[in-house]
N, C-alpha and C positions, 0 to 999 in steps of 0.2 A: 571510444570516447565518453566518458560520463558527464549529465549535465544535473548536478546534483539539485534536489529538491530545496528551495531557500522559503525561508519564511515570507519572502514577496510572494514566490508561487503558492505558498499555503493561503496566504491571505485573498490572492485574487483569484483564485480557484474555489473558494468557500467551503475548504475543507473542514475547519474549526464549526460552521454550522451545520454541516451535514452530519458529524460524528457527536455532537455536545449530548452529554448523558448515555451515550453509547460505549459498549466494549469493540473494540477495533484495533487492527493492527495493519501496517503496510504489508505491502505483497509484491512481488516481482512478477509482470505479466509477460507471456513468451508472445511478442508482436516484433516486428520490425519496424522502426527499431523498437529494441526493448523498453517497456515503459514500466510504472509505477500504478499500482491501485492500492485501494483501501478495503479489507474484508471487515464485515461488519458483524459481531457475533449473532449467529443465528438467523441473519438475513440472508438470502439467496443473491449468489453472484458477487461482483464485485463493483465499486466506483472506481472508475479510471480516472487518472490525474493527467490533464493533458499534456502531450508532448511538448507541448510550449514551454511547460515548467519542468521536467524531469523528464530524460532517455537515456538511454545507453546502446552500444555498440552489442556489447555481449551479453547474455544472460548471468553469467557468474558475477559480474559486476554491479549490475542492478540487486542481486540475492544479497551482496555484501552492502549495499548502500539500505536497501530496505530493513536488513539487519541494524545498521547504525542509527537511521531514523527510528525503529522499535524501540533500541536500547535508550535513545534519547527521551522517550516517552515512556520507559519504565516498563516496557514489553519485552521479557524474553524471549528467547525462540521457541522453547517448547509452548508457551502461551500464545505466541503468535501462530504456530500451527494449530493448535486447538480452536482457534479461533476462524482462521482459513477452512480448516474441516469442517466447521459447522456452518459456514456459507456454502457449503458444497452439498448439503442434504436436501433430498429430495422434497416436495412439500407434495404432501397427499391429496 
């Protein structure tokens, strides 16, 4: 079962302060329970969204939710994938 990420959760976890002026995308994180994260372009890793504000029982469910949230932000799947990939680069 999905607990969707709401405007209240976004405010309470301080997401907008973290991403202001940055290129970013929501991403599904494989944990138990599945959780939501935020990848910031060219920054290593991701910012986890507390499971208090968003969680799911199944990975595919969280992937769909992340896609919906990204779409609402004007981020398509290809752009989100590029942002996520940039967060996986090794720092020399």
